[in-house]
Structure formats: structure tokens, C-alpha cells
C-alpha positions in Angstrom: -9.0 -38.4 -53.6 -7.0 -39.2 -49.7 -7.8 -41.2 -47.3 -5.8 -41.8 -44.2 -3.4 -44.8 -44.4 -3.4 -47.7 -42.1 0.3 -47.1 -40.5 1.3 -44.1 -38.9 -1.3 -42.1 -40.1 -0.3 -40.7 -43.4 -2.4 -39.5 -46.1 -2.5 -41.8 -48.9 -5.3 -41.3 -52.3 -7.7 -43.6 -52.6 -7.7 -47.4 -53.9 -8.9 -46.9 -57.6 -11.0 -49.3 -58.8 -12.3 -50.6 -62.0 -16.0 -51.5 -61.6 -19.0 -52.2 -64.0 -21.3 -49.4 -64.3 -25.0 -50.2 -63.2 -23.3 -51.4 -60.2 -23.5 -47.7 -58.7 -26.7 -47.3 -59.9 -26.1 -46.3 -63.3 -29.4 -47.2 -65.6 -27.1 -48.7 -68.0 -28.1 -51.9 -68.4 -30.7 -53.3 -71.3 -34.2 -52.1 -69.8 -33.0 -49.2 -68.6 -32.3 -50.3 -65.2 -29.5 -50.4 -62.8 -28.0 -53.0 -60.2 -27.1 -50.6 -57.3 -24.9 -52.1 -54.3 -24.9 -50.5 -51.6 -22.0 -52.3 -49.5 -20.2 -50.7 -52.9 -21.0 -47.3 -52.7 -21.7 -46.4 -49.5 -19.2 -48.3 -47.5 -16.4 -49.6 -49.4 -16.4 -46.7 -51.7 -15.6 -44.8 -48.2 -12.0 -46.4 -49.1 -11.6 -46.4 -53.3 -12.3 -44.5 -56.3 -14.1 -46.3 -58.9 -13.6 -45.7 -62.6 -17.0 -47.2 -63.9 -17.1 -49.1 -67.3 -20.4 -50.6 -69.0 -19.4 -52.7 -71.9 -22.8 -52.4 -74.4 -22.8 -48.5 -74.0 -19.4 -47.6 -74.7 -19.0 -49.7 -77.7 -22.3 -48.0 -78.8 -25.3 -50.2 -78.1 -28.2 -47.9 -77.0 -30.4 -48.0 -73.5 -32.5 -49.6 -73.8 -32.2 -52.4 -75.9 -32.2 -55.8 -77.4 -31.7 -58.4 -74.5 -28.0 -60.8 -75.3 -27.0 -64.4 -74.3 -23.9 -65.9 -75.1 -24.1 -68.8 -77.5 -21.6 -71.8 -78.7 -18.3 -72.9 -77.0 -17.7 -72.1 -73.6 -14.4 -71.4 -74.5 -15.0 -68.9 -77.0 -18.8 -68.0 -77.4 -21.3 -65.7 -79.7 -22.7 -62.8 -77.9 -26.0 -62.7 -79.8 -29.0 -60.8 -79.4 -32.1 -62.9 -78.0 -34.7 -62.3 -81.2 -32.9 -60.9 -84.2 -30.1 -63.3 -84.1 -27.5 -60.7 -84.8 -23.9 -60.9 -83.3 -22.7 -59.0 -81.7 -19.1 -60.6 -80.6 -16.7 -58.9 -82.4 -18.2 -55.2 -81.9 -17.6 -55.8 -78.1 -13.9 -57.7 -78.9 -12.9 -54.3 -80.1 -14.1 -52.6 -78.1 -12.9 -54.5 -75.6 -9.1 -54.7 -76.9 -9.2 -50.7 -76.8 -10.8 -50.1 -73.1 -8.1 -52.9 -71.9 -5.1 -50.7 -73.0 -7.0 -47.3 -71.8 -7.6 -49.2 -68.1 -3.3 -49.8 -68.0 -3.3 -46.2 -67.6 -5.9 -45.7 -65.0 -3.5 -47.1 -62.3 -6.5 -49.5 -61.6 -5.8 -51.9 -58.4 -8.8 -54.5 -59.4 -12.1 -54.5 -61.0 -16.0 -55.6 -59.6 -16.9 -57.7 -62.1 -21.5 -57.8 -62.6 -21.7 -61.6 -62.1 -23.9 -63.5 -64.7 -23.7 -61.0 -67.3 -23.0 -61.5 -70.7 -19.8 -58.7 -70.9 -19.1 -58.5 -67.8 -20.2 -62.1 -65.5 -16.4 -63.4 -63.9 -17.3 -66.4 -64.5 -20.0 -69.5 -64.6 -22.0 -67.2 -67.0 -24.8 -69.1 -68.8 -23.7 -70.5 -72.0 -26.4 -71.4 -74.5 -25.9 -74.8 -76.6 -26.9 -75.7 -80.1 -30.1 -77.2 -78.6 -30.8 -74.0 -76.4 -30.0 -75.3 -72.8 -27.9 -73.2 -70.9 -24.7 -74.4 -69.0 -23.1 -71.7 -66.7 -19.7 -72.7 -67.7 -18.0 -68.8 -69.3 -17.2 -65.9 -68.8 -18.5 -62.7 -70.1 -16.8 -61.7 -73.0 -15.5 -58.2 -71.4 -14.5 -59.9 -68.5 -12.3 -62.7 -70.0 -10.4 -59.9 -72.1 -9.7 -58.1 -69.1 -8.8 -60.8 -67.3 -6.0 -62.4 -69.9 -4.6 -58.7 -70.0 -4.7 -58.3 -66.3 -4.0 -62.5 -65.0 -2.9 -61.2 -61.6 -5.0 -58.1 -60.6 -7.7 -58.6 -58.0 -11.1 -59.2 -59.6 -14.6 -60.1 -58.1 -18.4 -59.8 -59.0 -20.9 -58.2 -56.6 -22.4 -62.0 -56.5 -19.5 -63.8 -54.7 -18.2 -60.9 -52.5 -21.9 -61.6 -50.8 -19.4 -64.5 -49.1 -18.1 -62.9 -46.3 -13.9 -64.9 -47.0 -14.0 -63.8 -50.7 -15.1 -60.2 -49.2 -12.2 -60.1 -46.9 -9.5 -61.7 -49.2 -10.5 -59.6 -52.1 -10.0 -56.2 -50.0 -6.9 -57.2 -48.8 -5.4 -57.9 -51.7 -6.5 -54.3 -53.2 -4.9 -52.9 -49.9 -1.8 -55.0 -50.6 -1.1 -53.9 -53.7 -1.5 -50.3 -53.4 1.2 -50.7 -50.3 3.0 -52.0 -53.0 2.5 -49.7 -55.7 3.7 -47.2 -53.5 6.9 -49.2 -51.2 8.1 -50.3 -55.5 7.9 -46.4 -56.2 10.8 -45.3 -53.9 14.0 -44.2 -55.4 15.6 -47.1 -52.7 13.4 -50.5 -53.8 15.9 -52.8 -52.1 15.3 -50.9 -48.8 11.4 -50.5 -50.1 11.2 -54.0 -50.5 13.1 -55.1 -47.3 10.7 -53.1 -45.6 7.3 -54.4 -47.2 8.8 -57.9 -46.9 9.2 -57.7 -43.5 5.8 -56.0 -42.7 4.1 -58.6 -44.8 5.9 -61.5 -43.5 2.7 -63.0 -41.5 0.0 -61.7 -44.2 1.9 -64.3 -46.6 2.2 -66.7 -44.9 -1.7 -66.9 -43.8 -2.5 -67.6 -47.7 0.4 -69.5 -48.8 4.0 -70.8 -47.0 5.2 -72.1 -50.3 4.8 -68.7 -51.8 6.2 -67.1 -48.0 9.0 -68.9 -48.0 10.0 -68.1 -52.2 9.3 -64.3 -51.6 11.7 -64.7 -48.6 14.8 -65.9 -50.7 14.2 -63.6 -53.5 14.6 -61.1 -51.2 17.8 -62.1 -49.5 19.2 -62.2 -53.2 18.0 -59.2 -54.8 21.6 -58.5 -54.3 22.7 -60.3 -57.2 19.7 -59.0 -59.2 18.8 -56.3 -61.0 16.3 -54.2 -59.1 13.5 -54.0 -61.7 13.6 -58.0 -62.4 13.4 -57.6 -58.0 10.3 -55.8 -58.2 8.4 -57.5 -61.0 8.7 -60.6 -59.5 7.6 -59.5 -55.9 4.9 -58.4 -57.4 3.9 -61.0 -59.3 4.1 -63.8 -56.3 2.4 -61.3 -53.4 0.0 -61.3 -55.8 0.1 -64.8 -56.4 0.0 -65.5 -52.5 -2.4 -63.1 -51.5 -4.5 -65.0 -54.5 -4.4 -68.2 -52.6 -7.4 -68.1 -49.9 -6.5 -68.0 -46.1 -8.0 -71.1 -44.1 -8.6 -71.5 -40.7 -5.7 -73.8 -40.2 -3.6 -70.8 -41.6 -4.4 -68.6 -39.2 -4.3 -70.6 -36.8 -0.6 -71.2 -37.6 0.1 -67.8 -37.5 -1.7 -66.9 -34.2 0.4 -69.3 -32.6 3.7 -68.3 -34.1 2.8 -64.7 -32.9 1.8 -66.3 -30.1 5.6 -67.5 -29.5 6.5 -64.0 -28.9 5.4 -63.1 -25.4 6.1 -66.7 -24.1 8.2 -65.2 -21.2 5.8 -62.3 -20.7 2.4 -63.3 -20.5 1.2 -64.8 -17.9 -0.1 -68.9 -17.2 -3.6 -67.6 -17.8 -3.4 -65.1 -20.2 -1.3 -68.0 -22.3 -4.3 -70.1 -21.5 -7.3 -67.4 -22.4 -5.2 -66.5 -25.5 -4.9 -70.0 -26.5 -8.1 -71.0 -26.1 -9.4 -68.0 -28.4 -7.0 -69.6 -30.8 -8.1 -73.0 -30.8 -11.6 -71.5 -30.3 -11.5 -69.6 -33.6 -10.1 -72.9 -35.6 -13.0 -75.0 -34.8 -15.2 -72.0 -36.3 -16.4 -70.9 -32.4 -15.7 -67.1 -33.3 -14.3 -65.2 -35.7 -11.1 -64.3 -36.7 -11.3 -61.1 -35.1 -11.1 -62.0 -31.3 -8.3 -63.4 -31.4 -6.1 -61.2 -33.1 -8.1 -58.4 -31.0 -6.0 -60.2 -27.9 -3.1 -60.7 -29.6 -3.0 -56.7 -30.9 -3.7 -55.7 -27.3 -0.2 -57.7 -26.1 1.1 -56.6 -28.9 0.4 -52.6 -27.9 0.7 -53.3 -23.8 4.1 -54.9 -23.8 6.0 -52.9 -26.9 6.4 -55.7 -29.0 9.1 -54.0 -32.2 8.5 -57.2 -34.6 4.5 -57.8 -34.1 3.5 -53.8 -33.8 5.0 -53.9 -37.5 3.1 -56.7 -39.1 0.1 -55.7 -41.7 -1.8 -59.1 -40.8 -3.1 -57.3 -37.2 -4.5 -54.8 -39.6 -4.7 -55.2 -43.1 -7.9 -53.2 -43.8 -9.9 -50.8 -42.1 -11.4 -51.7 -39.1 -14.7 -50.0 -40.1 -15.1 -52.9 -42.7 -15.0 -55.4 -39.7 -14.6 -58.2 -42.7 -12.9 -60.2 -39.9 -15.8 -60.4 -37.9 -17.4 -62.9 -39.8 -14.2 -65.6 -41.2 
């Protein structure tokens, strides 16, 4: 399955994402219901190919089935059938350990979990103590094993994706990982690494100035390291950096940096307008898309070669309107 690349119009394969099956409308929940999420299926679904996973069904439990909950120590809770008190922990753990090995071969770029699920909740899942009092302090059993096995892979749950900033960050990360995997598959990895890093410099800077410096040093020193070592180190730093949330302050820094490329080209009024929009964004009066759109206009108008290549200006499909809300 393919979609249009964000750069140059070339075709690229859809991004494969693992997802809790019920979010696709599949009736796999304990009560024969589902939790269809229209944004995931109808909007994001245009750009991704989902790999559905339902831990309970895949480990052999029936539909419908008795409800279960997590109990005990939040660090290693037990999965207990609420009415019968049957302990289902080992059954699910054994299945999950095998399933993550299978998912390693699925070439997935991330996972969207079902919030609050005792099997698939990413965080703040209810753990019941000895007094049957719930504390939102845990992760679902499958989600925990998945995240331990893929510590840097982008993950979110559908509840957190209702937050515009978290949604934009997650989708930005999966598209960046897609571009990276394609770049790192090149026969000339050294050249591909330089090209990739050059195009992603400002995007990385908007997330983590520290990683921006570390990654630049790694690219500069790659001739003294083996290609495989550099590739692995760079990927880890890339995923670590993009996991750090970009902030208005860091975006303002990047926008002002980009403005510097036009200091000899913009009129006094154009400079004033752009600076006002950047400041208005920093103050929370306008969304990020406003100053980015004006800078993109100047990039085309003045044919600025370095900025034309910057992924920061277009890190994900504009149709998703992610920067309209951050």
C-alpha cells in the first residue's frame, strides 16, 4: 500500500502501525462491543496500514468474557477475573512475549493502545490494592511488555491522542521514523545519513537542542566509526530527541533562526510582520501553522535552498491539520 511522499511527490509505502483491535471497530471487547475511533480510521487511516492486536482474543479468551482487572503491586500486577478470581496473568504474559517477537517482523513504526485497558493501557491504568481501592499507577500487561521490547518506538493511546500536542508529536515521530528507515536502507549509508540529518536539523532542534548537538557530532565523526554503529546510534538519538515534546519557546527559537536567512531579502514591513507573528505564536495568540505558513511563502518566493529542504516546514501531511491546533 502506498501514499505520496512528503518530499518530491514520489510514492512511498503506507506506515504500518500496531493498534488495539477494538479501536478499529472490531467487536472484541469483553461485552462484544468496540471502541471505534473515527480519527484513527478515517483520517490517520489514509496514511497508515494498521496491524490490529487484541491480547484477550489472541491468547484464547472468548467473546463475550468476564471482566478482568489488575491487582497488587503496580510494578508487577496480576490480571484477575473480577467474579471468579481466576488469575490470568501468566496466560497473557506468555502470549505477549511471543507476540512482540512476531511484531518485530511486522515492520511496524509505532503502536496505538487502548487507554485504561488492563491488557493494553499505556499508562495510568487502574491497579486495585488489597482494599479493592483503585490507583491509576500502572500499564496493561501487553502494553508494558511491548514498550519494554520496543523502548524507543513511538507509542500512544487513543485517549492521549485527543490532546493536540501529543497527537502532533506522535504523528511527527512515525513519519520521521519512516523517512529514517528508508534513508538508512541505502547502500551509501554515509551519504544518506548526511542528507537525512541536513534535512531534519531544524525539526530536531525544535525538540532537543542537546540531541541536535550530539547528532551533529555523530554525523561529523562517522568516518571513524563503522556504518552500522553510526546508523544504530543515530536512530536511537533521533527517536529520543523527537520523544521530547517541542515547546513554543523552542519553536520560537527555530522560527527566529529561519527568519535570519531572509535578513537581506525582506523589507522592513515584511520583517516586522513575520516577527509579530512569531511573537504572537510564542504568546499563544495564534497556532504554529501561522508563522510557518508565512516562512514557507518566503522560502518559495526567494527560493531559499537550505530552508526548502527542511522537513520542519512540512513534517507530516498538511491535510491532517496538526499544526492548526498547537
